[in-house]
Backbone as JSON, one array per atom type, in Angstrom:
{
  "sequence": "MSVDDAVSHIQRLTADIMAYISEMGADPALLQLALQYDSGDMRYLSLSEMAQFGVTTDSPSAPRVAEKPVVPQEPSTTPPLSNPVEASGRFTIPQARSGLVRHPKGQAALKSRPDNKSGTVATAKNGAPVHILASVDRWFEVNLGGTKGFLHETQVSVQEYDRGAFEERHVQIRSFDKYEDAEAYMRASPLPLAAYLVSNGWFAITLRETYSVKTAAEMMKVLKARGAVPEDAFVTYGNTYVRKVCCD",
  "N": [[-2.95, 9.46, 35.19], [-5.84, 10.63, 32.98], [-9.09, 8.21, 32.27], [-9.66, 8.59, 29.23], [-7.18, 9.26, 28.06], [-5.75, 6.71, 29.15], [-7.26, 4.45, 27.82], [-6.95, 5.73, 25.13], [-3.88, 5.42, 25.05], [-3.77, 2.32, 25.55], [-4.67, 1.48, 23.03], [-3.09, 2.32, 21.03], [-1.13, 1.11, 21.91], [-1.44, -1.77, 21.68], [-2.44, -1.11, 18.36], [0.15, -1.1, 17.71], [1.17, -3.37, 18.66], [0.21, -5.46, 16.99], [1.04, -4.61, 14.22], [3.71, -5.1, 14.91], [3.78, -7.52, 15.03], [2.4, -8.35, 12.49], [4.62, -7.52, 11.21], [6.93, -9.21, 11.68], [6.22, -11.4, 10.41], [4.54, -13.35, 11.54], [1.55, -14.68, 12.62], [-1.24, -12.16, 12.95], [-3.55, -13.05, 14.61], [-2.33, -14.32, 17.02], [-2.32, -12.43, 18.84], [-5.0, -12.36, 19.22], [-5.4, -14.32, 20.28], [-3.84, -14.25, 23.02], [-5.2, -12.18, 24.35], [-7.2, -13.39, 25.05], [-6.38, -14.35, 27.9], [-6.04, -13.24, 31.76], [-4.29, -10.92, 33.22], [-2.61, -12.03, 35.41], [-2.47, -15.07, 34.34], [-1.07, -17.4, 32.48], [-0.03, -18.49, 29.34], [1.23, -21.31, 27.31], [2.71, -21.52, 24.21], [2.21, -24.52, 22.66], [4.32, -27.01, 20.67], [3.35, -27.22, 17.79], [1.39, -25.12, 17.53], [2.97, -22.62, 17.45], [4.48, -23.16, 15.17], [1.81, -23.11, 13.66], [1.27, -20.54, 14.13], [3.1, -18.79, 13.04], [5.17, -18.15, 14.86], [7.68, -19.78, 14.84], [9.78, -21.38, 12.12], [10.18, -24.04, 11.83], [9.52, -27.51, 11.35], [8.01, -29.06, 13.92], [8.72, -31.85, 14.46], [11.04, -32.01, 12.9], [14.58, -32.68, 12.71], [17.31, -30.2, 13.24], [19.5, -29.55, 11.62], [22.98, -28.8, 10.43], [24.0, -25.82, 9.02], [24.49, -25.26, 5.95], [26.85, -23.98, 3.34], [26.32, -21.01, 1.6], [25.12, -21.52, -1.92], [25.24, -20.25, -5.33], [22.67, -20.43, -7.33], [20.39, -21.86, -10.0], [18.03, -20.26, -11.38], [14.53, -20.2, -9.84], [12.23, -22.6, -10.58], [10.28, -22.94, -8.99], [6.37, -24.6, -8.87], [3.63, -23.08, -9.52], [1.72, -21.39, -6.78], [-0.36, -22.68, -6.92], [-2.32, -25.27, -8.77], [-4.4, -24.24, -11.15], [-7.17, -25.38, -12.8], [-9.38, -25.25, -14.97], [-10.78, -26.78, -15.91], [-11.23, -28.44, -13.87], [-13.23, -27.36, -12.34], [-12.97, -25.86, -10.47], [-13.41, -23.26, -10.24], [-15.96, -23.08, -11.29], [-18.93, -21.87, -10.52], [-21.26, -22.7, -8.58], [-24.86, -22.99, -8.43], [-26.74, -21.01, -6.81], [-29.07, -22.08, -4.03], [-30.39, -22.0, -1.66], [-29.98, -20.58, 1.32], [-28.83, -18.46, 4.53], [-30.08, -15.64, 5.94], [-27.89, -12.82, 6.46], [-26.34, -10.33, 7.77], [-24.99, -7.45, 8.62], [-26.47, -5.38, 10.5], [-28.0, -7.24, 11.63], [-30.44, -7.66, 10.48], [-32.48, -8.08, 7.51], [-33.91, -5.87, 4.82], [-36.71, -7.27, 2.61], [-37.11, -6.86, -0.48], [-39.35, -5.48, -2.99], [-38.84, -5.35, -5.46], [-35.74, -5.86, -7.3], [-34.08, -3.41, -6.14], [-32.69, -0.84, -3.9], [-34.4, 1.17, -3.6], [-36.88, 0.0, -3.88], [-39.88, -0.72, -2.3], [-40.57, -1.94, 0.76], [-41.56, -5.46, 1.63], [-41.22, -7.31, 3.87], [-39.44, -7.94, 6.75], [-36.24, -9.56, 7.3], [-34.82, -11.93, 9.36], [-31.21, -12.15, 10.64], [-30.55, -15.34, 9.93], [-32.68, -16.4, 9.41], [-34.1, -18.67, 7.27], [-33.97, -19.07, 3.44], [-35.14, -19.84, 0.3], [-34.0, -19.99, -2.91], [-35.21, -18.4, -5.43], [-34.34, -17.08, -8.31], [-31.85, -15.33, -9.96], [-30.92, -12.21, -10.01], [-29.45, -9.38, -11.64], [-27.71, -9.53, -9.84], [-28.97, -9.5, -7.18], [-31.22, -11.61, -5.28], [-34.11, -13.4, -6.01], [-36.3, -14.36, -3.77], [-38.09, -16.99, -1.52], [-39.59, -16.37, 1.83], [-40.55, -17.68, 4.06], [-42.7, -18.27, 3.03], [-43.17, -15.56, 2.17], [-42.6, -13.64, -1.32], [-39.89, -12.23, -2.32], [-36.9, -9.49, -2.68], [-33.61, -9.7, -2.05], [-30.39, -8.66, -1.82], [-27.02, -9.74, -3.31], [-25.41, -9.53, -1.03], [-26.54, -10.1, 1.34], [-27.13, -12.91, 2.05], [-26.44, -15.72, 3.33], [-25.3, -18.05, 1.01], [-26.14, -21.35, 1.16], [-25.12, -23.51, -1.08], [-21.84, -22.5, -1.59], [-18.98, -22.28, -0.14], [-19.18, -22.22, 3.05], [-18.05, -19.51, 5.37], [-17.54, -19.69, 9.67], [-20.3, -18.2, 10.72], [-20.42, -16.03, 12.39], [-17.79, -14.71, 11.94], [-15.9, -12.38, 10.37], [-14.05, -11.11, 6.82], [-11.25, -9.39, 6.07], [-10.82, -7.9, 3.28], [-8.75, -7.04, 0.93], [-7.87, -6.54, -2.04], [-9.14, -7.17, -5.2], [-9.42, -8.9, -8.31], [-9.97, -9.27, -11.68], [-8.97, -11.94, -12.92], [-7.14, -15.05, -12.0], [-4.3, -15.11, -12.3], [-3.14, -12.82, -11.79], [-4.23, -12.03, -9.33], [-2.74, -13.65, -7.59], [-0.05, -13.0, -8.56], [-0.16, -11.02, -6.76], [-0.48, -12.23, -4.4], [2.17, -13.32, -3.97], [3.85, -11.31, -3.92], [3.5, -10.05, -1.77], [4.06, -9.24, 1.58], [2.21, -10.33, 3.7], [0.16, -12.58, 5.7], [-1.87, -14.42, 3.11], [-5.25, -15.19, 1.76], [-7.16, -16.43, -1.35], [-10.18, -16.25, -2.9], [-12.99, -17.25, -4.97], [-14.84, -15.55, -5.95], [-18.69, -14.65, -6.24], [-19.3, -13.19, -8.42], [-17.41, -14.08, -10.13], [-14.57, -13.02, -10.42], [-11.94, -12.29, -8.39], [-11.06, -12.71, -4.82], [-9.03, -10.75, -2.46], [-8.04, -11.3, 0.98], [-6.96, -11.17, 4.39], [-5.38, -14.35, 5.5], [-6.34, -15.39, 7.57], [-9.98, -15.5, 9.58], [-11.58, -13.29, 11.7], [-13.4, -11.95, 14.69], [-15.16, -8.75, 15.0], [-14.48, -6.44, 16.02], [-11.88, -7.26, 16.12], [-10.87, -7.56, 13.72], [-11.91, -5.16, 12.67], [-10.17, -3.34, 13.92], [-7.56, -4.48, 13.16], [-7.71, -3.89, 10.42], [-7.26, -1.21, 10.22], [-4.71, -0.46, 11.8], [-3.25, -1.98, 9.45], [-3.72, 0.04, 7.21], [-2.38, 2.23, 8.41], [-0.11, 1.97, 8.16], [0.1, 1.35, 5.88], [0.26, -0.9, 4.73], [-1.96, -2.34, 3.46], [-4.32, -1.09, 0.75], [-6.13, 1.94, 0.67], [-9.02, 0.97, -0.04], [-9.59, -1.3, 1.48], [-11.61, -3.26, 3.14], [-13.57, -4.67, 6.05], [-15.55, -7.68, 5.53], [-18.71, -10.26, 5.52], [-18.25, -12.01, 3.71], [-20.01, -12.94, 2.3], [-20.36, -13.19, -0.9], [-18.32, -15.19, -1.21], [-17.4, -17.66, -2.87], [-16.35, -20.32, -2.94], [-12.73, -21.09, -1.14], [-9.68, -20.82, -3.22], [-7.31, -20.25, -2.83], [-4.56, -20.19, -0.3], [-3.34, -23.25, 1.18]],
  "CA": [[-3.27, 9.5, 33.94], [-7.42, 10.2, 32.76], [-9.83, 7.45, 31.55], [-9.34, 8.76, 28.15], [-5.72, 8.94, 28.01], [-5.13, 5.53, 29.49], [-7.82, 4.01, 26.91], [-5.72, 5.96, 24.15], [-2.54, 5.06, 24.9], [-4.23, 1.29, 25.17], [-5.56, 1.42, 21.79], [-1.84, 2.53, 20.17], [-0.43, 0.28, 22.02], [-2.42, -2.54, 20.69], [-2.22, -1.19, 17.46], [1.88, -1.27, 17.59], [1.79, -4.72, 18.66], [-0.25, -6.11, 16.06], [1.65, -4.12, 13.17], [5.32, -5.58, 14.72], [3.32, -9.17, 14.67], [2.71, -8.98, 11.2], [6.23, -7.14, 10.39], [7.45, -10.2, 11.83], [5.59, -12.51, 9.15], [4.01, -14.22, 12.08], [0.07, -14.35, 12.57], [-2.09, -11.68, 14.28], [-4.27, -13.57, 15.34], [-1.63, -14.58, 18.14], [-2.61, -11.36, 19.78], [-6.23, -12.54, 19.82], [-5.38, -15.68, 21.34], [-3.19, -13.55, 23.85], [-5.6, -11.17, 24.78], [-8.39, -14.09, 26.13], [-5.79, -14.53, 29.34], [-5.83, -12.34, 32.59], [-2.73, -10.62, 33.2], [-2.43, -13.25, 36.19], [-2.37, -16.0, 33.7], [0.21, -17.76, 31.83], [-0.25, -19.38, 28.19], [2.68, -21.43, 26.86], [2.01, -22.08, 23.22], [2.64, -26.28, 22.19], [5.58, -26.49, 19.07], [2.86, -27.34, 16.75], [0.66, -23.86, 17.68], [4.04, -22.08, 17.2], [4.05, -23.14, 13.78], [0.42, -22.61, 13.22], [0.83, -18.69, 14.65], [4.31, -18.36, 12.22], [6.08, -17.93, 15.72], [8.64, -20.58, 14.46], [9.11, -21.58, 10.9], [10.6, -25.43, 11.62], [8.9, -28.35, 11.51], [8.06, -29.27, 15.1], [9.65, -33.09, 14.75], [12.44, -32.12, 12.27], [15.74, -32.61, 13.16], [17.94, -29.45, 13.11], [20.73, -29.99, 10.66], [24.14, -28.16, 10.22], [23.68, -25.17, 8.16], [25.43, -25.23, 4.56], [27.68, -22.81, 2.79], [24.95, -20.74, 0.24], [25.68, -21.69, -3.18], [24.45, -19.77, -6.27], [21.6, -21.57, -7.76], [19.99, -21.18, -11.14], [16.5, -19.15, -11.42], [13.73, -20.66, -9.36], [11.4, -23.29, -11.23], [9.27, -23.25, -8.39], [5.45, -24.37, -9.69], [2.77, -21.56, -9.03], [1.63, -21.24, -5.29], [-1.43, -23.47, -6.88], [-2.48, -25.08, -10.72], [-5.86, -23.57, -11.46], [-7.66, -25.73, -14.04], [-10.96, -24.83, -15.39], [-11.71, -28.21, -16.12], [-11.65, -29.66, -12.98], [-14.43, -27.21, -11.51], [-11.86, -25.36, -8.78], [-13.69, -21.83, -10.65], [-17.1, -23.15, -11.3], [-19.59, -21.15, -9.74], [-22.97, -23.39, -8.5], [-26.5, -22.27, -8.83], [-27.55, -20.5, -5.7], [-30.94, -22.47, -4.17], [-30.81, -22.02, -0.76], [-28.89, -19.92, 1.95], [-29.7, -17.8, 5.25], [-30.03, -14.19, 6.01], [-26.64, -12.54, 7.0], [-26.67, -8.76, 7.75], [-23.72, -6.62, 9.36], [-27.31, -4.85, 11.17], [-28.79, -8.22, 12.14], [-31.53, -8.02, 9.34], [-32.12, -7.38, 6.17], [-35.47, -5.65, 4.08], [-37.23, -8.15, 1.56], [-37.45, -5.86, -1.53], [-40.61, -5.72, -3.86], [-38.27, -5.27, -6.71], [-33.9, -5.84, -7.05], [-33.98, -2.24, -6.13], [-32.89, -0.42, -2.59], [-35.66, 2.13, -3.44], [-38.46, -0.19, -3.87], [-40.82, -1.22, -1.03], [-40.11, -3.53, 1.85], [-42.48, -6.18, 1.33], [-41.46, -8.41, 4.95], [-38.32, -7.79, 7.3], [-35.63, -11.05, 7.59], [-33.65, -11.29, 10.46], [-30.4, -13.09, 10.51], [-30.34, -16.61, 10.37], [-33.74, -16.57, 8.86], [-33.76, -19.56, 6.25], [-34.31, -18.43, 2.28], [-35.1, -20.55, -0.62], [-33.79, -18.74, -3.6], [-35.64, -18.93, -6.92], [-33.46, -16.86, -9.39], [-30.46, -14.14, -9.47], [-31.48, -11.12, -11.28], [-28.52, -8.07, -11.58], [-26.74, -9.31, -7.91], [-30.11, -10.07, -6.49], [-31.97, -12.95, -5.39], [-35.25, -13.35, -5.93], [-36.35, -14.95, -2.63], [-38.82, -17.05, -0.74], [-38.74, -16.03, 3.02], [-41.6, -18.6, 4.66], [-44.36, -18.16, 2.01], [-43.14, -14.23, 1.12], [-41.64, -13.31, -1.71], [-39.39, -10.71, -2.29], [-35.74, -9.55, -3.25], [-32.33, -9.68, -1.22], [-29.4, -8.51, -2.47], [-26.78, -11.57, -2.94], [-24.5, -9.61, -0.28], [-27.39, -10.01, 2.45], [-27.63, -13.99, 1.85], [-25.01, -16.38, 3.1], [-25.93, -19.07, 0.41], [-25.61, -22.61, 1.43], [-23.9, -23.98, -1.8], [-21.01, -21.98, -1.42], [-18.31, -22.69, 0.98], [-19.37, -20.82, 4.15], [-17.46, -19.65, 6.84], [-17.9, -19.37, 10.72], [-21.7, -17.22, 10.79], [-20.05, -14.42, 12.82], [-16.53, -14.53, 11.36], [-15.37, -11.24, 9.14], [-13.0, -11.16, 6.64], [-10.6, -8.45, 5.68], [-10.72, -8.5, 1.94], [-7.59, -6.1, 0.54], [-7.66, -6.56, -3.47], [-10.0, -7.77, -6.3], [-8.79, -9.11, -9.33], [-10.35, -10.17, -12.32], [-7.69, -12.75, -13.17], [-6.63, -15.45, -11.22], [-2.96, -15.19, -12.4], [-3.09, -11.47, -11.12], [-4.22, -12.4, -7.79], [-1.8, -15.01, -7.03], [0.93, -12.67, -8.59], [-0.31, -9.92, -5.7], [-0.23, -12.85, -3.02], [3.23, -13.98, -4.07], [4.43, -10.19, -3.69], [2.95, -9.29, -0.1], [4.23, -9.9, 2.82], [0.91, -10.91, 4.86], [-0.6, -14.38, 4.83], [-2.96, -13.88, 2.45], [-6.28, -16.29, 0.96], [-7.9, -16.0, -2.45], [-11.71, -16.37, -2.76], [-13.76, -17.1, -6.05], [-16.58, -14.64, -5.84], [-19.76, -14.86, -7.14], [-19.18, -12.19, -9.85], [-16.48, -14.3, -10.97], [-13.6, -12.3, -9.92], [-10.93, -13.29, -7.11], [-11.06, -11.5, -3.43], [-7.79, -10.81, -1.68], [-8.49, -11.36, 2.12], [-6.05, -11.99, 5.26], [-5.93, -15.39, 5.55], [-7.17, -15.93, 8.71], [-11.06, -14.39, 9.78], [-11.61, -12.61, 13.13], [-14.07, -11.17, 15.33], [-15.84, -7.62, 13.88], [-13.68, -5.44, 16.48], [-10.58, -7.56, 15.8], [-11.18, -6.94, 12.3], [-11.67, -3.63, 12.32], [-8.86, -2.75, 14.49], [-6.33, -5.34, 12.38], [-7.75, -3.11, 9.34], [-6.98, 0.02, 10.66], [-3.58, -0.61, 11.76], [-2.8, -2.26, 8.54], [-3.88, 0.99, 6.56], [-1.76, 3.14, 8.89], [1.1, 1.02, 7.89], [0.63, 1.48, 4.51], [0.33, -2.06, 4.27], [-2.94, -2.62, 2.4], [-4.96, -0.07, 0.42], [-7.01, 2.73, 1.6], [-10.38, 0.75, 0.06], [-9.96, -2.35, 2.05], [-12.59, -3.03, 3.86], [-14.1, -5.49, 6.8], [-16.79, -8.2, 5.05], [-18.56, -11.33, 5.88], [-17.66, -12.67, 2.49], [-21.19, -13.96, 1.59], [-20.5, -13.62, -1.92], [-17.47, -16.09, -1.8], [-17.73, -18.85, -3.19], [-14.92, -20.83, -2.22], [-11.07, -20.58, -1.04], [-9.0, -21.07, -4.1], [-5.29, -20.24, -2.49], [-3.96, -21.08, -0.41], [-3.57, -23.14, 2.49]],
  "C": [[-5.17, 9.46, 33.56], [-7.67, 8.75, 31.93], [-9.41, 7.88, 30.2], [-8.16, 8.46, 27.57], [-5.29, 7.29, 28.03], [-6.02, 4.88, 28.71], [-7.16, 4.33, 25.41], [-4.57, 5.59, 23.82], [-2.97, 3.18, 24.77], [-3.76, 0.75, 23.63], [-3.75, 1.5, 20.57], [-0.85, 1.84, 20.55], [-0.27, -1.3, 21.28], [-2.18, -2.31, 19.33], [-0.49, -1.49, 16.92], [2.22, -2.35, 17.43], [1.19, -5.68, 17.94], [0.41, -5.71, 14.35], [3.0, -4.84, 13.41], [4.77, -7.02, 14.73], [3.42, -9.13, 13.18], [3.76, -8.57, 10.3], [6.51, -8.47, 10.7], [6.98, -11.43, 10.81], [4.97, -13.42, 10.2], [2.03, -13.84, 12.0], [-1.02, -13.8, 13.32], [-3.05, -12.25, 15.11], [-3.39, -13.91, 16.95], [-2.26, -13.39, 19.19], [-4.34, -11.79, 20.32], [-6.48, -13.53, 20.95], [-5.01, -15.29, 23.01], [-4.33, -12.88, 25.19], [-7.07, -11.89, 25.9], [-7.88, -14.6, 27.35], [-6.13, -13.38, 30.48], [-4.43, -12.02, 32.43], [-1.75, -11.71, 34.36], [-1.6, -14.69, 35.45], [-1.01, -16.1, 33.02], [0.15, -18.87, 31.01], [0.87, -19.43, 27.62], [2.2, -22.17, 25.3], [2.88, -23.66, 23.11], [3.52, -25.66, 20.67], [4.57, -26.5, 18.15], [1.82, -25.88, 16.51], [1.85, -22.74, 17.4], [4.32, -21.94, 15.73], [2.93, -22.59, 13.34], [0.62, -20.83, 13.29], [2.26, -18.22, 13.64], [5.04, -17.91, 13.3], [7.63, -18.24, 15.08], [8.54, -21.04, 12.62], [9.68, -23.18, 10.62], [9.19, -26.32, 11.91], [8.58, -28.72, 12.95], [8.69, -31.04, 15.61], [10.84, -33.03, 13.42], [13.56, -31.61, 12.63], [16.32, -31.34, 12.67], [19.01, -30.56, 12.49], [21.93, -28.63, 10.53], [23.39, -27.12, 8.92], [25.0, -24.97, 6.59], [26.1, -24.09, 3.99], [26.49, -22.36, 1.83], [26.29, -20.87, -0.8], [24.74, -21.17, -3.86], [23.7, -20.89, -6.63], [21.14, -20.78, -9.11], [18.51, -20.93, -10.83], [15.53, -20.29, -10.42], [12.7, -21.2, -10.54], [10.39, -23.66, -10.17], [7.78, -22.92, -8.87], [4.73, -23.08, -9.06], [2.33, -21.97, -7.46], [0.2, -22.53, -5.65], [-1.37, -23.85, -8.78], [-4.02, -25.3, -10.54], [-6.05, -24.03, -12.64], [-9.04, -25.81, -14.12], [-11.54, -26.0, -15.1], [-12.23, -29.13, -14.86], [-12.59, -28.58, -11.6], [-14.52, -26.21, -10.49], [-13.04, -24.01, -9.25], [-15.07, -22.12, -11.26], [-18.23, -22.53, -10.19], [-20.88, -21.63, -9.8], [-24.21, -22.42, -8.22], [-26.61, -22.04, -7.72], [-29.07, -20.95, -5.24], [-31.03, -22.13, -3.15], [-29.8, -21.16, 0.1], [-29.54, -19.29, 3.74], [-29.2, -16.33, 5.35], [-28.96, -13.63, 6.47], [-26.25, -11.21, 7.12], [-25.87, -8.31, 8.53], [-25.28, -6.11, 10.76], [-28.35, -5.84, 11.85], [-30.67, -8.59, 11.37], [-31.41, -7.32, 8.33], [-33.67, -7.16, 5.88], [-35.91, -6.52, 2.93], [-37.88, -7.04, 0.72], [-38.77, -6.21, -2.23], [-40.01, -5.9, -5.12], [-36.71, -5.29, -6.82], [-33.56, -4.19, -7.05], [-33.96, -1.85, -4.69], [-34.09, 0.55, -2.53], [-36.95, 1.42, -3.53], [-38.62, -0.4, -2.51], [-39.94, -2.28, -0.38], [-41.6, -4.0, 2.0], [-42.16, -7.04, 3.02], [-39.16, -7.95, 5.23], [-37.4, -9.21, 7.73], [-34.7, -10.52, 8.65], [-32.36, -12.4, 10.3], [-30.68, -14.41, 10.86], [-31.96, -17.4, 9.65], [-33.35, -17.69, 6.97], [-34.12, -18.96, 4.59], [-34.58, -19.32, 1.32], [-34.78, -19.59, -1.83], [-34.62, -19.41, -5.32], [-35.31, -18.38, -8.12], [-32.48, -16.01, -8.79], [-31.0, -13.26, -10.58], [-30.21, -9.48, -10.7], [-28.17, -8.47, -10.05], [-27.82, -9.39, -6.93], [-30.65, -11.14, -6.62], [-32.91, -12.49, -5.07], [-35.42, -14.59, -5.3], [-37.59, -15.5, -2.16], [-38.64, -17.34, 0.72], [-40.25, -16.38, 3.52], [-43.08, -18.11, 4.23], [-44.34, -16.65, 1.42], [-42.02, -14.1, 0.35], [-40.78, -11.92, -2.07], [-37.86, -11.2, -2.64], [-34.9, -9.5, -2.25], [-30.73, -9.51, -2.06], [-27.84, -9.74, -2.02], [-25.5, -11.21, -1.75], [-25.07, -9.79, 1.33], [-27.5, -11.62, 2.78], [-26.21, -14.79, 1.73], [-25.5, -17.83, 2.58], [-25.22, -20.66, 0.85], [-24.99, -23.75, 0.13], [-22.28, -23.64, -2.04], [-20.23, -22.59, -0.06], [-18.43, -21.82, 2.21], [-18.61, -20.87, 5.27], [-18.32, -19.51, 8.27], [-18.71, -18.01, 10.77], [-21.43, -15.91, 11.08], [-19.36, -13.72, 12.32], [-16.81, -13.19, 10.11], [-14.39, -11.71, 8.7], [-12.14, -9.77, 6.36], [-10.31, -8.66, 4.25], [-9.89, -7.18, 1.43], [-7.51, -5.53, -0.28], [-9.05, -7.28, -3.85], [-9.15, -7.7, -7.41], [-9.99, -9.63, -10.37], [-10.14, -11.45, -13.37], [-7.29, -13.62, -12.16], [-4.82, -15.43, -11.12], [-2.72, -13.76, -11.78], [-3.03, -11.67, -9.61], [-3.13, -12.91, -6.99], [-0.47, -14.05, -7.23], [0.98, -11.39, -7.47], [0.18, -10.93, -4.58], [1.69, -12.94, -2.95], [4.39, -12.7, -3.8], [4.44, -9.55, -2.18], [3.65, -9.82, 0.9], [3.42, -10.59, 4.14], [0.61, -11.89, 4.32], [-1.95, -13.85, 4.45], [-3.56, -15.26, 1.92], [-6.88, -15.17, -0.33], [-9.2, -16.67, -2.36], [-12.05, -16.28, -4.1], [-14.8, -16.38, -5.69], [-17.64, -15.09, -6.46], [-19.87, -14.36, -8.21], [-18.34, -12.92, -10.67], [-14.93, -13.72, -11.05], [-13.1, -12.96, -8.69], [-10.65, -12.32, -5.77], [-10.03, -11.93, -3.05], [-8.11, -10.87, -0.3], [-6.54, -11.65, 2.85], [-6.6, -13.38, 5.57], [-6.63, -15.79, 6.69], [-8.93, -15.12, 8.81], [-11.26, -14.39, 11.75], [-12.86, -11.92, 13.49], [-14.29, -9.84, 14.48], [-14.82, -6.76, 14.62], [-12.27, -5.92, 16.2], [-10.38, -7.14, 14.69], [-10.63, -5.65, 11.99], [-10.52, -2.82, 12.64], [-7.15, -3.48, 13.84], [-6.25, -4.5, 10.98], [-6.78, -1.7, 9.38], [-5.49, -0.05, 11.08], [-2.85, -0.67, 10.06], [-2.79, -0.98, 7.55], [-2.63, 2.26, 6.99], [-0.2, 2.9, 8.62], [1.28, 1.24, 6.62], [0.55, -0.13, 3.82], [-0.74, -2.82, 3.34], [-3.56, -1.56, 1.86], [-5.88, 0.59, 0.89], [-8.66, 2.06, 1.1], [-10.36, -0.41, 0.91], [-10.6, -2.23, 2.98], [-13.0, -4.79, 4.93], [-15.87, -6.21, 5.95], [-16.99, -9.65, 5.58], [-18.18, -12.2, 4.96], [-18.84, -13.65, 1.66], [-21.16, -14.31, 0.56], [-19.04, -14.42, -2.16], [-17.78, -17.27, -2.0], [-17.16, -20.44, -3.1], [-13.27, -20.1, -2.18], [-10.29, -21.18, -2.32], [-7.63, -21.05, -4.05], [-5.47, -19.64, -1.35], [-3.76, -21.51, 1.14], [-2.46, -23.72, 3.39]]
}
């Protein structure tokens, strides 16, 4: 077998394994954990890890009981996945005041105007702190070390938002302008999902966990091939995600 054929075979096998894990209702992050160990090593999952990754569905400490006969029941009156109450401030978007530059290319161009076609006044590297002066049509007017300019909101990890790990990626599947529609989509999906309030007031539906850029890209590719997610699903830092609103 040639090197190219071997690589192609491994990629197909990995994709099949990830798809199988998803179909069985387990967390695809299980494969990411497995790949951290050499072929000569063995790693046993603890009971809590089995539950965490969806390998088992029983509580580790819960005693097993005999199965009971199936009895017809009334229609479910289970409450929704969560109880979004506007008055609680859960859907309130805080004012962005400060943040860190975060761009897939490692740096972002500080523009003279809120327009990609405008001139570049400086280059901001990832991790550079910025003071946010104003928000203009999805652009932030910022002060970067004494230099003022504009960065698109997708290029800034805002301090006032509930930010995730700096290098981790989300796999965004859908977005809805109403929470009720987002929750209904999550109920109908067999995938482990989460919902985030976005800075524009919409709700982003993502895979529940975050991943390295390589793992996220492979996972999205597999799920698209299986028809499990829409073709316009994409990998993102989630810079515009304000907070997770569903579901732990």
